[in-house]
C-alpha positions in Angstrom: 0.9 2.5 13.5 4.0 0.8 12.0 2.6 -2.7 12.8 -0.7 -1.9 11.1 1.0 -0.5 8.1 3.2 -3.6 7.9 0.0 -5.8 7.8 -1.7 -3.5 5.3 1.3 -3.3 3.0 1.7 -7.1 3.1 -1.9 -7.5 2.2 -1.6 -5.1 -0.7 1.4 -6.9 -2.1 -0.4 -10.3 -1.7 -3.4 -8.9 -3.6 -1.1 -7.6 -6.3 0.6 -11.0 -6.6 -2.8 -12.8 -6.8 -3.7 -10.5 -9.7 -0.3 -11.4 -11.4 1.3 -8.1 -10.4 4.0 -6.8 -8.2 4.7 -3.5 -6.4 6.2 -2.0 -9.6 2.7 -2.1 -11.1 1.3 0.3 -8.4 0.5 3.7 -9.9 -1.1 5.3 -6.8 -1.5 4.8 -3.1 -4.0 6.3 -0.7 -3.2 6.2 3.0 -6.1 6.8 5.3 -5.4 7.4 9.0 -7.4 8.7 11.9 -4.1 9.9 13.6 -2.2 12.1 11.2 0.0 13.4 14.0 1.1 9.9 15.0 1.7 9.2 11.3 4.0 12.2 11.0 5.7 11.3 14.3 6.6 7.8 13.1 7.4 8.6 9.4 10.9 7.2 9.7 9.6 3.8 10.9 6.8 3.9 8.4 9.2 4.5 5.6 11.2 1.4 6.5 8.0 -0.6 6.5 7.0 0.8 3.1 10.4 0.0 1.6 10.4 -3.5 3.0 7.2 -4.3 1.1 7.3 -1.9 -1.9 11.0 -1.3 -2.4 12.0 2.0 -3.7 9.2 2.2 -6.2 7.5 5.5 -5.0 4.1 6.1 -6.5 1.7 9.0 -6.4 0.7 9.0 -2.7 -2.0 10.9 -0.8 -2.4 11.0 2.9 -6.0 11.5 4.2 -7.0 12.1 7.8 -10.4 10.6 8.5 -12.7 10.7 11.5 -12.7 6.9 11.8 -12.0 3.6 10.0 -14.1 0.5 9.6 -12.2 -1.3 12.4 -12.4 0.9 15.5 -8.9 -0.3 16.5 -7.4 0.6 13.1 -5.1 3.5 12.8 -4.2 3.1 9.1 -5.7 1.7 5.9 -4.3 1.5 2.4 -5.9 1.7 -1.0 -3.6 1.0 -4.0 -4.3 1.3 -7.7 -2.2 -0.8 -10.0 -1.9 -1.4 -13.7 -1.0 -5.0 -14.3 -0.1 -5.9 -17.9 -1.7 -8.9 -19.5 0.5 -11.9 -19.7 2.1 -12.3 -23.2 -0.4 -14.2 -25.4 0.6 -17.7 -26.4 1.7 -18.2 -30.0 -0.4 -20.6 -32.0 1.1 -22.3 -35.1 
């Protein structure tokens, strides 16, 4: 579970960066898992993975247990919502 969360969180941070954002711009996070008992059992390790990618910026988070994920081998998927401010407009003389 921790390895998959590590990849998913890394992908989330990369997507934020591509949009000009950073983890501080996240406003919510949905965690989908098909093994909520495993998630709970490894919370400590998962927390370390979270902090490595997202720091101590804790957003509104929801955990959903689902019957299955798109990839049959997947145990966890993330969906993040971010508000990325527009870059400052250029001044024209």
